[in-house]
N, C-alpha and C positions, 0 to 999 in steps of 0.2 A: 721495522716496527717490532716492538717487543710487547707481548701480552704477559701480565703477571697477575695471578690470582692469589689473594691472601685471605685468611680467615678459615675457620673450621666449621661453622654452622651457617645455615642459610641467611640468618640475620646479620652475619658479620663478613660475608664474602664480598670482596671488593675486586673490581677489575681495573687494572692500571694499564693504560695504553701509552706507550712512550715512543716518540719518534725523534730522530736527530737529523739535523741538517748535514750536508756533505762535509762540513768542517768540524762536525762533532758538537757544535754548540746548540743550545736551545735558547729560544727568545720568547719573551712574553708577547702574546698576540691577542687580538680582540676578535670577538664574533658577536653576532646578533642572536639573541634568544627571545622567543615569544611564548608566553603562556597564553594559549588560545582560549576562546570563550568557554569551552567545556571545562578547561582547567581552572579558570578564574571563577566561573559561576559554580563549579563543583567543589569549591573550597579546598583546592589542592595547592594554592599559592604558597602558603607557609611551608608545607612539606617539600615542595619543589625547591624553594629558596634555601631551605635547610640542607637538602641534598646537594645543591650547587656549592654551598659553603663547605660541606663535609668532604667533597671531592676536590677541594683546593682551588676552586674558581673564585674570583673577586667580581662583585657586581659593581661596575664602574659608574653606570648611569641606569636609571629606570624611570618608566612613566606608564601610567594606565591611560589608554586611549580607546575611544570608540571609533573604529575605522568606518569610513564611508565607502560606498561602492566604487567610486572613481579611484580612491586611494588603493583599495585592494586590487583592482584591475591593473594599476601601474606597478604595484609591488610584485604581483605574481604574473607579470606580462609574459614571461617565458613559457607559461602554461596555457596561454590564451587559446591555442588551437586544440587543446586536449578536451576530451569528452567530459571530464569532471570539473572544468573551469567554472561554469555557472553555479554549480553546487558549492564549490570552494568559496566563491565570492559571497554567496548567500550565507554560508556558515561563518565566514570571517567577519561579517557585518552583523551577526546575530547577537552580539554582546560585546562588552569591553574586553580588551586584551592587555596584558602586561608586557611591555617591550623592554628588554634589558640588553646592555652591553656587558659581556663577560670578558674577563681577562685571565690568562693562564698560559703557561708554556704549552705548545701544541693544542691550543684551545679548540680549533675547529674539529679535529679528529676526536679529541677527548669528549667534547660536548655531544657530538653525534653518537659516540659509543654509549654515553650515559643516557641519552634519549632512547636508544634502542631502535629496532626496525620501524619503518613508517607504518606498517600495518600492526596496530596495537593488539589485535587478536592473535597474530603470529608472535609478537613480542612476549605475550603472556606465556607462551610455550618455550620459545628459544632463548629469551633474555628476561626471565621473570623478575629480575631486580632492577630493570630499566624503568625510567620514568613513564614511558608509554605503556609498559606492562601494568604498572601500578594505577594509572589514572586514565589511560586512553580506552576508546571503545572499538575503533576500526581504522581503516586507512585514512578517512577524512577527519573524524573526531579522535585525533591522536594526541591531544593535549598540549603539545609543544612543537615549536619550529626551531630549526637551527640552520645557519648558513652551510652550504655544501662545499665551500672552498674559501680560501683566503680572499680571493678576488670578489666573490659574492659577499663575503662578510664586510669588506670595505664599502661596497655599494649599498648594502642593506643598512649598515650603521649610519651612513650619511643620509639615507632615505628618511630615517626617523630622527637622527641627531646631527643636523648639519653643522653644529658647532664643534663636533669632534672630527679632527683630521684623521686619516688612516694612520695606523701605527706601523710605519715602515722606518 
């Protein structure tokens, strides 16, 4: 992985994260991104979508949905045994979300880097230009979701957009 910082002032600093496969090629991939209720209701949607575009991502598909409890429990099933699970379910059902499929080379890692750390209060200190630093509040209300791996991305994309086949 290669990190490259460009820009001279805080408003124009950009972080570029590049990764190459073993054969040196890069390939467009897809990931799932969600603007969570606090992001959507906090009127951050346009800013987040503009940032997505500025960082070279394409939005392949998007939809605003109001998630029900059963849907959130299925989507976040891997966290069901964790102490924060019931709070997460309550939060994710508290308002509509914007679900998007993003496409870009090295999309999973690049989207996760752009989102910033899960804890938005820490992101404000360590990654002040990240999305979570700009619009998140804490670990739960952190404004955005992103798949944590290519495998998760494929599963999550099909969860919301069953008409899209995995991009392999």
